[in-house]
Phi, psi and omega in degrees: 000319181298320181295325179293316178298320181296319179297321180296317181295326179289321184278338186307312180300323180292323178296320179297316179300316180298317178299319179296320180295317183286320186267333185306305182301325180295320179296317179297315181297321179298320179293320180296318179296317181298325183269359181296144177221152184276329179208161176216186183246011182281127188303319185262007183282151175288351177243015182283176184308324181290343184251355185309316184291348181262346186288317179223147179294331179291346180258014185304328181300334180301328180254329187256349183295155180250357179231054183273155178238153007272170176224171174265141177250102184245167186310309189290346182259347189268132175254129186270132178228119179280123183200170175277156179297156174300147176281121183232121178234104178257153183228153174295135185204153176299140182214160174231158175242137185226139173269109182269009181087311180261350174195171174255127186233137172261136175236128176270136182248100184123205183268102178260011179097188187203172174236140181260118180233121179051041177083000181246134176274129177245118184280139179288129181242309189223167169213138176210165187243146173235139178219122000288186180296154178271311176282158175229157175239118183055035177086354182273130176255133182266175186285335182201155177220129176261135176246125174255112187264127180239152177224155176241139177259007179293117182295342181271356181266124182285315181261099189260010176238132177228128182240131175258126180253139180231127179272150176225143172238160182295131181180225178292150179301146176280125186295323180296315179294326181302326180288343186253354188305313182297317180294321179293321179300325183288345179244019180300129177057030179236087185300137180068008175283130183238144181225136179285132181259336187089210182279120180238130181262113178299337179297339179293347177289339175061065177271084185258001184294130177267354181240136184205152175268151176217139176200168177265127182214222185216174167294149185264004171223164184307137015270012177059037181306132180267171182088021179270131176274114181261133174235114183249115180297133179284329179290134181256124179270177180244154178214148181277159177299323180295324179292317177296318180300318180297315180297327179284320182285335183291326181272178180287159185305324183289353183234018178299327169245095188256049178251124176289142178300156178300144182253159179302140182287321179053040173059029177286151175282135174237129184246145173246112183260152175151163179287120177059038184290148174220149176286000000 
């Protein structure tokens, strides 16, 4: 019996080495698959913004499109139109928060209300954050930008996506984000992890700006679909450094700064709406 035990102790180190050789690569490969991503925001990356249109044929618009977003809204490009604010009716609705790896997104499940643009109702679907801001005004980039994504199911509407953008600068904490901090913390660095929020009121975002920019653009991440109606609130809200830090740390390292570079303007019209607006 002793000789058998002795033989086992002699062979054990060799068995461990063999197991590591056989199992090691599988563990590494599994980690690589888990960490794979289709695109990122790193300037020199092969999956960065300059390469998005080459990664998939369905993403060709990212490189070849002529109405891409984001853009800068500067004095010489803006046409002023005096008007009343868009009619916006949001409702309390069940929602979830999800870590998509490249951003943190809220999704409303059901009727969360809508915004009326040019006679068409666009229903609120999602909200997500970019830091720093993607759009700029007169060359200024803000600390954060919130996108509220709306869609229309009207078959007669050509442009069926409408996005409302909201700028934030460092200051007092944003009350809407404050309600979500714990839930966002729980999905930090956990791609595709989703958490139920319960009833969330979009009105808590407090979109009170009567003045806003509007132009035709695209989604700001793949597939960069064009024909998106952009509405950018002129009023700038505040967010705390800790809130911005949390949103950056929650996503993967390649998206801590998840703002797409500015795109060519290509002589598009940009309008500034509001009562008695002036540049």
